Biopython code that builds the backbone (N, CA, C, O; Angstrom):
import numpy as np
from Bio.PDB.StructureBuilder import StructureBuilder

atoms = [
    (1, "MET", "N", (72.842, 106.677, 120.092)),
    (1, "MET", "CA", (74.292, 106.777, 120.046)),
    (1, "MET", "C", (74.724, 107.036, 118.605)),
    (1, "MET", "O", (74.111, 106.543, 117.658)),
    (2, "LEU", "N", (75.775, 107.809, 118.461)),
    (2, "LEU", "CA", (76.322, 108.180, 117.163)),
    (2, "LEU", "C", (77.540, 107.319, 116.856)),
    (2, "LEU", "O", (78.424, 107.156, 117.698)),
    (3, "THR", "N", (77.580, 106.773, 115.653)),
    (3, "THR", "CA", (78.750, 106.040, 115.184)),
    (3, "THR", "C", (79.436, 106.857, 114.097)),
    (3, "THR", "O", (78.790, 107.292, 113.144)),
    (4, "ALA", "N", (80.733, 107.065, 114.237)),
    (4, "ALA", "CA", (81.530, 107.732, 113.214)),
    (4, "ALA", "C", (82.083, 106.667, 112.275)),
    (4, "ALA", "O", (82.766, 105.739, 112.710)),
    (5, "ILE", "N", (81.788, 106.803, 110.999)),
    (5, "ILE", "CA", (82.334, 105.903, 109.982)),
    (5, "ILE", "C", (83.404, 106.677, 109.236)),
    (5, "ILE", "O", (83.130, 107.722, 108.646)),
    (6, "ILE", "N", (84.617, 106.163, 109.265)),
    (6, "ILE", "CA", (85.755, 106.857, 108.665)),
    (6, "ILE", "C", (86.244, 106.061, 107.462)),
    (6, "ILE", "O", (86.710, 104.930, 107.596)),
    (7, "ARG", "N", (86.130, 106.664, 106.300)),
    (7, "ARG", "CA", (86.606, 106.015, 105.072)),
    (7, "ARG", "C", (88.070, 106.391, 104.855)),
    (7, "ARG", "O", (88.416, 107.569, 104.771)),
    (8, "SER", "N", (88.914, 105.380, 104.766)),
    (8, "SER", "CA", (90.351, 105.574, 104.598)),
    (8, "SER", "C", (90.789, 105.042, 103.241)),
    (8, "SER", "O", (90.226, 104.078, 102.724)),
    (9, "ASN", "N", (91.799, 105.684, 102.677)),
    (9, "ASN", "CA", (92.362, 105.175, 101.420)),
    (9, "ASN", "C", (93.487, 104.180, 101.686)),
    (9, "ASN", "O", (94.118, 103.687, 100.750)),
    (10, "GLY", "N", (93.737, 103.886, 102.954)),
    (10, "GLY", "CA", (94.782, 102.939, 103.336)),
    (10, "GLY", "C", (95.997, 103.588, 103.954)),
    (10, "GLY", "O", (96.854, 102.890, 104.496)),
    (11, "ALA", "N", (96.099, 104.914, 103.888)),
    (11, "ALA", "CA", (97.218, 105.622, 104.512)),
    (11, "ALA", "C", (96.920, 105.828, 105.996)),
    (11, "ALA", "O", (95.818, 106.236, 106.364)),
    (12, "HIS", "N", (97.903, 105.545, 106.839)),
    (12, "HIS", "CA", (97.632, 105.612, 108.277)),
    (12, "HIS", "C", (97.723, 107.019, 108.863)),
    (12, "HIS", "O", (97.055, 107.292, 109.861)),
    (13, "GLU", "N", (98.528, 107.932, 108.284)),
    (13, "GLU", "CA", (98.668, 109.276, 108.851)),
    (13, "GLU", "C", (97.356, 110.059, 108.851)),
    (13, "GLU", "O", (96.993, 110.613, 109.889)),
    (14, "PRO", "N", (96.628, 110.129, 107.731)),
    (14, "PRO", "CA", (95.352, 110.857, 107.767)),
    (14, "PRO", "C", (94.344, 110.213, 108.722)),
    (14, "PRO", "O", (93.559, 110.909, 109.366)),
    (15, "LEU", "N", (94.371, 108.897, 108.807)),
    (15, "LEU", "CA", (93.459, 108.205, 109.720)),
    (15, "LEU", "C", (93.802, 108.538, 111.165)),
    (15, "LEU", "O", (92.904, 108.772, 111.974)),
    (16, "ALA", "N", (95.082, 108.561, 111.498)),
    (16, "ALA", "CA", (95.505, 108.905, 112.860)),
    (16, "ALA", "C", (95.040, 110.314, 113.220)),
    (16, "ALA", "O", (94.586, 110.546, 114.340)),
    (17, "ALA", "N", (95.149, 111.246, 112.292)),
    (17, "ALA", "CA", (94.700, 112.622, 112.552)),
    (17, "ALA", "C", (93.199, 112.673, 112.826)),
    (17, "ALA", "O", (92.754, 113.376, 113.733)),
    (18, "THR", "N", (92.437, 111.942, 112.058)),
    (18, "THR", "CA", (90.980, 111.920, 112.246)),
    (18, "THR", "C", (90.609, 111.281, 113.574)),
    (18, "THR", "O", (89.768, 111.812, 114.299)),
    (19, "LEU", "N", (91.215, 110.162, 113.903)),
    (19, "LEU", "CA", (90.916, 109.495, 115.165)),
    (19, "LEU", "C", (91.315, 110.367, 116.354)),
    (19, "LEU", "O", (90.629, 110.359, 117.376)),
    (20, "THR", "N", (92.395, 111.107, 116.240)),
    (20, "THR", "CA", (92.824, 112.000, 117.313)),
    (20, "THR", "C", (91.770, 113.063, 117.598)),
    (20, "THR", "O", (91.492, 113.363, 118.759)),
    (21, "VAL", "N", (91.192, 113.625, 116.567)),
    (21, "VAL", "CA", (90.155, 114.643, 116.734)),
    (21, "VAL", "C", (88.906, 114.044, 117.377)),
    (21, "VAL", "O", (88.219, 114.721, 118.142)),
    (22, "LEU", "N", (88.612, 112.799, 117.077)),
    (22, "LEU", "CA", (87.408, 112.165, 117.621)),
    (22, "LEU", "C", (87.518, 111.828, 119.108)),
    (22, "LEU", "O", (86.499, 111.581, 119.754)),
    (23, "ILE", "N", (88.720, 111.813, 119.660)),
    (23, "ILE", "CA", (88.880, 111.459, 121.073)),
    (23, "ILE", "C", (88.060, 112.389, 121.967)),
    (23, "ILE", "O", (87.407, 111.927, 122.902)),
    (24, "ALA", "N", (88.088, 113.681, 121.694)),
    (24, "ALA", "CA", (87.307, 114.632, 122.496)),
    (24, "ALA", "C", (85.814, 114.349, 122.363)),
    (24, "ALA", "O", (85.082, 114.425, 123.351)),
    (25, "ALA", "N", (85.356, 114.026, 121.163)),
    (25, "ALA", "CA", (83.937, 113.730, 120.953)),
    (25, "ALA", "C", (83.512, 112.471, 121.701)),
    (25, "ALA", "O", (82.383, 112.390, 122.185)),
    (26, "VAL", "N", (84.396, 111.501, 121.799)),
    (26, "VAL", "CA", (84.100, 110.278, 122.549)),
    (26, "VAL", "C", (84.057, 110.576, 124.042)),
    (26, "VAL", "O", (83.150, 110.126, 124.743)),
    (27, "SER", "N", (85.038, 111.333, 124.528)),
    (27, "SER", "CA", (85.093, 111.626, 125.965)),
    (27, "SER", "C", (83.905, 112.460, 126.421)),
    (27, "SER", "O", (83.502, 112.368, 127.580)),
    (28, "GLU", "N", (83.335, 113.272, 125.533)),
    (28, "GLU", "CA", (82.165, 114.085, 125.871)),
    (28, "GLU", "C", (80.854, 113.333, 125.640)),
    (28, "GLU", "O", (79.775, 113.859, 125.911)),
    (29, "GLY", "N", (80.955, 112.109, 125.144)),
    (29, "GLY", "CA", (79.761, 111.304, 124.936)),
    (29, "GLY", "C", (79.020, 111.584, 123.640)),
    (29, "GLY", "O", (77.920, 111.071, 123.434)),
    (30, "PHE", "N", (79.606, 112.389, 122.765)),
    (30, "PHE", "CA", (78.962, 112.706, 121.494)),
    (30, "PHE", "C", (79.051, 111.546, 120.512)),
    (30, "PHE", "O", (78.092, 111.262, 119.794)),
    (31, "VAL", "N", (80.191, 110.880, 120.477)),
    (31, "VAL", "CA", (80.409, 109.723, 119.606)),
    (31, "VAL", "C", (80.590, 108.496, 120.495)),
    (31, "VAL", "O", (81.387, 108.511, 121.433)),
    (32, "GLY", "N", (79.852, 107.445, 120.195)),
    (32, "GLY", "CA", (79.943, 106.242, 120.999)),
    (32, "GLY", "C", (80.782, 105.139, 120.379)),
    (32, "GLY", "O", (81.227, 104.230, 121.079)),
    (33, "HIS", "N", (81.002, 105.210, 119.080)),
    (33, "HIS", "CA", (81.688, 104.113, 118.389)),
    (33, "HIS", "C", (82.244, 104.643, 117.080)),
    (33, "HIS", "O", (81.685, 105.567, 116.491)),
    (34, "ALA", "N", (83.344, 104.059, 116.625)),
    (34, "ALA", "CA", (83.930, 104.416, 115.333)),
    (34, "ALA", "C", (84.166, 103.156, 114.518)),
    (34, "ALA", "O", (84.552, 102.114, 115.048)),
    (35, "VAL", "N", (83.929, 103.273, 113.232)),
    (35, "VAL", "CA", (84.193, 102.194, 112.287)),
    (35, "VAL", "C", (85.139, 102.745, 111.221)),
    (35, "VAL", "O", (84.850, 103.765, 110.594)),
    (36, "VAL", "N", (86.252, 102.078, 111.022)),
    (36, "VAL", "CA", (87.201, 102.450, 109.980)),
    (36, "VAL", "C", (86.998, 101.508, 108.806)),
    (36, "VAL", "O", (86.963, 100.289, 108.975)),
    (37, "VAL", "N", (86.866, 102.077, 107.618)),
    (37, "VAL", "CA", (86.692, 101.278, 106.404)),
    (37, "VAL", "C", (87.852, 101.603, 105.465)),
    (37, "VAL", "O", (88.095, 102.768, 105.151)),
    (38, "ALA", "N", (88.563, 100.571, 105.021)),
    (38, "ALA", "CA", (89.700, 100.744, 104.126)),
    (38, "ALA", "C", (89.620, 99.712, 103.007)),
    (38, "ALA", "O", (88.953, 98.688, 103.155)),
    (39, "PRO", "N", (90.294, 99.974, 101.890)),
    (39, "PRO", "CA", (90.210, 99.054, 100.750)),
    (39, "PRO", "C", (90.980, 97.750, 100.939)),
    (39, "PRO", "O", (90.764, 96.800, 100.186)),
    (40, "ALA", "N", (91.875, 97.682, 101.929)),
    (40, "ALA", "CA", (92.661, 96.466, 102.157)),
    (40, "ALA", "C", (93.130, 96.420, 103.603)),
    (40, "ALA", "O", (93.185, 97.439, 104.291)),
    (41, "GLN", "N", (93.466, 95.219, 104.046)),
    (41, "GLN", "CA", (94.035, 95.036, 105.382)),
    (41, "GLN", "C", (95.400, 95.709, 105.425)),
    (41, "GLN", "O", (96.152, 95.652, 104.452)),
    (42, "ASN", "N", (95.725, 96.346, 106.546)),
    (42, "ASN", "CA", (96.960, 97.099, 106.666)),
    (42, "ASN", "C", (97.400, 97.036, 108.127)),
    (42, "ASN", "O", (96.614, 97.371, 109.013)),
    (43, "SER", "N", (98.620, 96.622, 108.396)),
    (43, "SER", "CA", (99.069, 96.446, 109.787)),
    (43, "SER", "C", (99.099, 97.762, 110.552)),
    (43, "SER", "O", (98.820, 97.775, 111.751)),
    (44, "GLU", "N", (99.429, 98.869, 109.893)),
    (44, "GLU", "CA", (99.453, 100.168, 110.577)),
    (44, "GLU", "C", (98.041, 100.607, 110.958)),
    (44, "GLU", "O", (97.828, 101.141, 112.047)),
    (45, "ILE", "N", (97.084, 100.385, 110.071)),
    (45, "ILE", "CA", (95.699, 100.710, 110.392)),
    (45, "ILE", "C", (95.192, 99.786, 111.491)),
    (45, "ILE", "O", (94.472, 100.225, 112.387)),
    (46, "ASP", "N", (95.559, 98.519, 111.429)),
    (46, "ASP", "CA", (95.166, 97.586, 112.489)),
    (46, "ASP", "C", (95.622, 98.085, 113.859)),
    (46, "ASP", "O", (94.867, 97.998, 114.828)),
    (47, "LEU", "N", (96.839, 98.603, 113.952)),
    (47, "LEU", "CA", (97.354, 99.120, 115.225)),
    (47, "LEU", "C", (96.535, 100.316, 115.710)),
    (47, "LEU", "O", (96.206, 100.409, 116.892)),
    (48, "LEU", "N", (96.207, 101.230, 114.796)),
    (48, "LEU", "CA", (95.397, 102.400, 115.163)),
    (48, "LEU", "C", (94.012, 101.989, 115.638)),
    (48, "LEU", "O", (93.507, 102.505, 116.635)),
    (49, "VAL", "N", (93.411, 101.071, 114.926)),
    (49, "VAL", "CA", (92.068, 100.600, 115.286)),
    (49, "VAL", "C", (92.094, 99.933, 116.660)),
    (49, "VAL", "O", (91.225, 100.188, 117.493)),
    (50, "ASP", "N", (93.077, 99.090, 116.891)),
    (50, "ASP", "CA", (93.204, 98.421, 118.191)),
    (50, "ASP", "C", (93.416, 99.427, 119.322)),
    (50, "ASP", "O", (92.823, 99.299, 120.393)),
    (51, "ALA", "N", (94.258, 100.420, 119.080)),
    (51, "ALA", "CA", (94.579, 101.403, 120.116)),
    (51, "ALA", "C", (93.386, 102.285, 120.482)),
    (51, "ALA", "O", (93.284, 102.753, 121.616)),
    (52, "THR", "N", (92.494, 102.512, 119.536)),
    (52, "THR", "CA", (91.364, 103.411, 119.786)),
    (52, "THR", "C", (90.062, 102.683, 120.111)),
    (52, "THR", "O", (89.085, 103.311, 120.518)),
    (53, "GLY", "N", (90.045, 101.379, 119.935)),
    (53, "GLY", "CA", (88.817, 100.635, 120.208)),
    (53, "GLY", "C", (87.795, 100.704, 119.089)),
    (53, "GLY", "O", (86.636, 100.334, 119.274)),
    (54, "ALA", "N", (88.218, 101.172, 117.941)),
    (54, "ALA", "CA", (87.314, 101.248, 116.783)),
    (54, "ALA", "C", (87.159, 99.864, 116.147)),
    (54, "ALA", "O", (87.926, 98.944, 116.432)),
    (55, "SER", "N", (86.166, 99.739, 115.294)),
    (55, "SER", "CA", (85.990, 98.531, 114.495)),
    (55, "SER", "C", (86.657, 98.758, 113.143)),
    (55, "SER", "O", (86.868, 99.899, 112.732)),
    (56, "PHE", "N", (86.987, 97.672, 112.456)),
    (56, "PHE", "CA", (87.640, 97.777, 111.152)),
    (56, "PHE", "C", (86.973, 96.836, 110.176)),
    (56, "PHE", "O", (86.692, 95.680, 110.495)),
    (57, "THR", "N", (86.723, 97.344, 108.981)),
    (57, "THR", "CA", (86.183, 96.497, 107.920)),
    (57, "THR", "C", (86.859, 96.861, 106.608)),
    (57, "THR", "O", (87.281, 97.999, 106.404)),
    (58, "VAL", "N", (86.952, 95.888, 105.736)),
    (58, "VAL", "CA", (87.567, 96.074, 104.415)),
    (58, "VAL", "C", (86.464, 96.142, 103.377)),
    (58, "VAL", "O", (85.576, 95.291, 103.344)),
    (59, "ALA", "N", (86.524, 97.166, 102.526)),
    (59, "ALA", "CA", (85.545, 97.321, 101.453)),
    (59, "ALA", "C", (86.126, 98.217, 100.368)),
    (59, "ALA", "O", (86.900, 99.124, 100.671)),
    (60, "PRO", "N", (85.768, 97.981, 99.117)),
    (60, "PRO", "CA", (86.204, 98.887, 98.054)),
    (60, "PRO", "C", (85.562, 100.255, 98.253)),
    (60, "PRO", "O", (84.534, 100.371, 98.920)),
    (61, "ALA", "N", (86.161, 101.278, 97.682)),
    (61, "ALA", "CA", (85.693, 102.651, 97.889)),
    (61, "ALA", "C", (84.200, 102.822, 97.605)),
    (61, "ALA", "O", (83.517, 103.551, 98.324)),
    (62, "GLY", "N", (83.695, 102.169, 96.582)),
    (62, "GLY", "CA", (82.286, 102.308, 96.228)),
    (62, "GLY", "C", (81.315, 101.712, 97.229)),
    (62, "GLY", "O", (80.134, 102.059, 97.227)),
    (63, "ALA", "N", (81.791, 100.827, 98.080)),
    (63, "ALA", "CA", (80.920, 100.176, 99.064)),
    (63, "ALA", "C", (81.296, 100.532, 100.500)),
    (63, "ALA", "O", (80.757, 99.948, 101.440)),
    (64, "ALA", "N", (82.208, 101.479, 100.680)),
    (64, "ALA", "CA", (82.722, 101.790, 102.017)),
    (64, "ALA", "C", (81.629, 102.251, 102.971)),
    (64, "ALA", "O", (81.560, 101.777, 104.105)),
    (65, "TRP", "N", (80.775, 103.166, 102.531)),
    (65, "TRP", "CA", (79.738, 103.679, 103.435)),
    (65, "TRP", "C", (78.738, 102.587, 103.807)),
    (65, "TRP", "O", (78.298, 102.508, 104.954)),
    (66, "ILE", "N", (78.387, 101.759, 102.851)),
    (66, "ILE", "CA", (77.430, 100.680, 103.122)),
    (66, "ILE", "C", (78.011, 99.682, 104.122)),
    (66, "ILE", "O", (77.342, 99.301, 105.082)),
    (67, "GLU", "N", (79.247, 99.263, 103.900)),
    (67, "GLU", "CA", (79.872, 98.300, 104.809)),
    (67, "GLU", "C", (80.110, 98.911, 106.191)),
    (67, "GLU", "O", (79.972, 98.231, 107.208)),
    (68, "GLY", "N", (80.466, 100.188, 106.220)),
    (68, "GLY", "CA", (80.631, 100.866, 107.497)),
    (68, "GLY", "C", (79.321, 100.932, 108.268)),
    (68, "GLY", "O", (79.301, 100.741, 109.484)),
    (69, "ALA", "N", (78.226, 101.203, 107.562)),
    (69, "ALA", "CA", (76.909, 101.257, 108.209)),
    (69, "ALA", "C", (76.511, 99.891, 108.754)),
    (69, "ALA", "O", (75.872, 99.801, 109.802)),
    (70, "ARG", "N", (76.880, 98.849, 108.062)),
    (70, "ARG", "CA", (76.579, 97.489, 108.547)),
    (70, "ARG", "C", (77.298, 97.180, 109.858)),
    (70, "ARG", "O", (76.779, 96.448, 110.700)),
    (71, "ALA", "N", (78.485, 97.736, 110.025)),
    (71, "ALA", "CA", (79.272, 97.486, 111.235)),
    (71, "ALA", "C", (78.953, 98.469, 112.360)),
    (71, "ALA", "O", (79.436, 98.307, 113.480)),
    (72, "ALA", "N", (78.149, 99.480, 112.068)),
    (72, "ALA", "CA", (77.846, 100.518, 113.064)),
    (72, "ALA", "C", (77.000, 99.973, 114.204)),
    (72, "ALA", "O", (76.171, 99.084, 114.013)),
    (73, "ARG", "N", (77.225, 100.522, 115.391)),
    (73, "ARG", "CA", (76.447, 100.154, 116.568)),
    (73, "ARG", "C", (75.390, 101.207, 116.891)),
    (73, "ARG", "O", (74.401, 100.913, 117.563)),
    (74, "GLY", "N", (75.593, 102.404, 116.423)),
    (74, "GLY", "CA", (74.705, 103.510, 116.763)),
    (74, "GLY", "C", (73.521, 103.646, 115.833)),
    (74, "GLY", "O", (73.480, 103.051, 114.757)),
    (75, "ASP", "N", (72.560, 104.441, 116.269)),
    (75, "ASP", "CA", (71.370, 104.723, 115.462)),
    (75, "ASP", "C", (71.630, 105.835, 114.447)),
    (75, "ASP", "O", (70.956, 105.913, 113.420)),
    (76, "TRP", "N", (72.605, 106.692, 114.734)),
    (76, "TRP", "CA", (72.946, 107.809, 113.856)),
    (76, "TRP", "C", (74.372, 107.607, 113.345)),
    (76, "TRP", "O", (75.229, 107.078, 114.053)),
    (77, "LEU", "N", (74.610, 108.036, 112.109)),
    (77, "LEU", "CA", (75.927, 107.857, 111.483)),
    (77, "LEU", "C", (76.539, 109.193, 111.121)),
    (77, "LEU", "O", (75.860, 110.077, 110.599)),
    (78, "LEU", "N", (77.819, 109.336, 111.398)),
    (78, "LEU", "CA", (78.615, 110.493, 110.991)),
    (78, "LEU", "C", (79.638, 109.963, 110.004)),
    (78, "LEU", "O", (80.509, 109.176, 110.375)),
    (79, "LEU", "N", (79.544, 110.386, 108.753)),
    (79, "LEU", "CA", (80.432, 109.892, 107.688)),
    (79, "LEU", "C", (81.603, 110.852, 107.506)),
    (79, "LEU", "O", (81.410, 112.038, 107.238)),
    (80, "LEU", "N", (82.810, 110.332, 107.654)),
    (80, "LEU", "CA", (84.015, 111.142, 107.579)),
    (80, "LEU", "C", (85.028, 110.527, 106.624)),
    (80, "LEU", "O", (85.162, 109.306, 106.540)),
    (81, "GLU", "N", (85.732, 111.384, 105.913)),
    (81, "GLU", "CA", (86.897, 110.965, 105.143)),
    (81, "GLU", "C", (88.109, 111.082, 106.057)),
    (81, "GLU", "O", (88.227, 112.072, 106.779)),
    (82, "ALA", "N", (88.999, 110.120, 106.051)),
    (82, "ALA", "CA", (90.215, 110.203, 106.871)),
    (82, "ALA", "C", (91.044, 111.399, 106.424)),
    (82, "ALA", "O", (91.232, 111.627, 105.229)),
    (83, "GLY", "N", (91.529, 112.147, 107.381)),
    (83, "GLY", "CA", (92.364, 113.309, 107.090)),
    (83, "GLY", "C", (91.647, 114.547, 107.376)),
    (83, "GLY", "O", (92.194, 115.634, 107.191)),
]
sb = StructureBuilder()
sb.init_structure("model")
sb.init_model(0)
sb.init_chain("A")
sb.init_seg("    ")
for serial, (resi, resn, name, xyz) in enumerate(atoms, 1):
    if name == "N":
        sb.init_residue(resn, " ", resi, " ")
    sb.init_atom(name, np.array(xyz, "f"), 0.0, 1.0, " ", f" {name:<3s}", serial, name[0])
structure = sb.get_structure()
């Protein structure tokens, strides 16, 4: 299974655009799970994560990929920047 790790700068609009594109990949079985990584807790991002069933973790930009990989469920990782 493939996990998409999405690094966000904390803005919800670019993250929403990225998650919207991933919906087709999930429905076709290409992506099984998504992890959103942001530098701080954010209520707008929390709503997006809840609505899409993704996981959420907080990490500074330099550790985002590592923390996202720790939260991943899949054997393969797709690393994406939000937007």
